C-alpha positions as a Python dict, from the first residue, in 0.01 Angstrom:
ca = {
    (1, 'M'): (0, 0, 0),
    (2, 'G'): (-143, -34, 339),
    (3, 'K'): (-149, 241, 573),
    (4, 'K'): (129, 298, 902),
    (5, 'K'): (-26, 244, 1189),
    (6, 'E'): (4, 572, 1450),
    (7, 'K'): (168, 444, 1794),
    (8, 'K'): (-23, 600, 2061),
    (9, 'I'): (169, 842, 2239),
    (10, 'D'): (207, 799, 2648),
    (11, 'L'): (361, 1186, 2758),
    (12, 'H'): (526, 1045, 3024),
    (13, 'K'): (762, 876, 2792),
    (14, 'I'): (923, 1145, 2567),
    (15, 'K'): (1235, 1199, 2447),
    (16, 'P'): (1355, 1530, 2590),
    (17, 'E'): (1431, 1617, 2242),
    (18, 'E'): (1081, 1627, 2171),
    (19, 'Q'): (909, 1746, 2468),
    (20, 'L'): (989, 2095, 2352),
    (21, 'K'): (795, 2019, 2037),
    (22, 'Y'): (446, 1897, 2235),
    (23, 'E'): (432, 2203, 2477),
    (24, 'I'): (447, 2393, 2207),
    (25, 'A'): (85, 2201, 2078),
    (26, 'E'): (-26, 2204, 2419),
    (27, 'E'): (-8, 2601, 2413),
    (28, 'L'): (-118, 2613, 2112),
    (29, 'G'): (-393, 2384, 2199),
    (30, 'L'): (-317, 2113, 2034),
    (31, 'L'): (-223, 1864, 2207),
    (32, 'D'): (-519, 1705, 2209),
    (33, 'K'): (-562, 1655, 1828),
    (34, 'V'): (-203, 1556, 1829),
    (35, 'V'): (-268, 1327, 2102),
    (36, 'K'): (-551, 1190, 1976),
    (37, 'S'): (-438, 1145, 1607),
    (38, 'G'): (-102, 1157, 1545),
    (39, 'W'): (114, 1447, 1415),
    (40, 'R'): (-56, 1382, 1046),
    (41, 'S'): (-390, 1519, 1174),
    (42, 'L'): (-256, 1866, 1194),
    (43, 'S'): (-292, 2113, 850),
    (44, 'A'): (66, 2256, 700),
    (45, 'K'): (-44, 2585, 870),
    (46, 'E'): (-51, 2426, 1246),
    (47, 'S'): (259, 2237, 1143),
    (48, 'G'): (400, 2525, 1057),
    (49, 'K'): (312, 2738, 1311),
    (50, 'I'): (439, 2464, 1571),
    (51, 'G'): (804, 2486, 1320),
    (52, 'G'): (881, 2788, 1332),
    (53, 'I'): (815, 2797, 1763),
    (54, 'V'): (1031, 2557, 1795),
    (55, 'A'): (1314, 2742, 1582),
    (56, 'S'): (1261, 2984, 1688),
    (57, 'R'): (1296, 2894, 2116),
    (58, 'K'): (1632, 2687, 2036),
    (59, 'K'): (1785, 2957, 1890),
    (60, 'E'): (1687, 3175, 2193),
    (61, 'L'): (1880, 2905, 2411),
    (62, 'A'): (2178, 2847, 2197),
    (63, 'K'): (2156, 3270, 2236),
    (64, 'N'): (2133, 3232, 2611),
    (65, 'N'): (2379, 2989, 2653),
    (66, 'F'): (2600, 3151, 2373),
    (67, 'S'): (2592, 3395, 2660),
    (68, 'D'): (2610, 3241, 2978),
    (69, 'N'): (2941, 3101, 2845),
    (70, 'T'): (3137, 3399, 2768),
}
């Protein structure tokens, strides 16, 4: 089987739900690596760190939205 071709990332056309992931990658200094080589170029540790931060931020946002509605 051949390798899948990675699509070039257009940072101006990112879906809103994906935007958080890119923002965190930028904060961690990994955005250039992701843009150049794709998400697969990240180590498990780097991917896990991004995933953990995404989860905690989503949880925080949900908590804040719930607090604002009550």
